[in-house]
C-alpha positions, 0 to 999 in steps of 0.5 A: 037348487034355484035361487029361491029356494036357497033364499027360502031356507034362510031369512036373509043373505047375511043369514046364509053368509053367516052360516057359510062362515061358521061352517068354515071356521069350525072346519078351519078350527077341527083342522088346526086342532087335529093337526096340533094333537097328531103329535107332529111338529109345529112346521108339519102341523103347519104345512098340514093346515096350510095345504088343507086350506089351500085345497079348500080354496081350489076345490070347495065353493064354500070355502072360496066363499066364506074366505071372500065374505070373511075378507070383504064383511064388515066384521072382517077383522074380528072374524079373521082373528080365527084363522090368524091366532092358529097360524101365527102360533104355529109360526112362532112355534116352528120359528122356535123349532128352528123349522122355519127362519126366525129372521122374519117376524112371525106376524109378517109371515103370517100376514104373508100367508093370509095374503096367500089365501085371498089371492087364491080365494079370488084366482081364476079356476080351471075349467070343470074337469081339469085340475088346478094344484096352483094354490097347493104349489104356491103353499109349498114353495112359500114354506120351502122358501122359509126354511132356515137352509134356504133362506137368506138373511134379510139385507136390513133388519126386520122389526 
């Protein structure tokens, strides 16, 4: 599809951006809802949700574009709430279940995960045909480090 054909379909660049963001946020909400309704623990739902986001960032140009638009656009803080609140909820639930260390404020852990999302929306891509699972591996490492049996108490109190 040419740029001209693409722009002919949308009234403006903002219209195109709005569609990309709406599709991503709908997909994210569906993923979150599906994982919460599956009857698994908050830890498993968090892992599945973050891994789905990581795979989207690695494999789907529309997901990467939507994340970039969400983090760089003028309404970024309002739109990011649609990602932030579900992640924060899952992290708090996983902490209350004892699956994620409670020493760190859930808000800080959520922001750490969102920083991870931001980074991988901008990370260089492997050439076509080569799989790159860096985002998935980083997700696994980060979530593993938050497990109570892996995480040492912070040197100073958080909060």
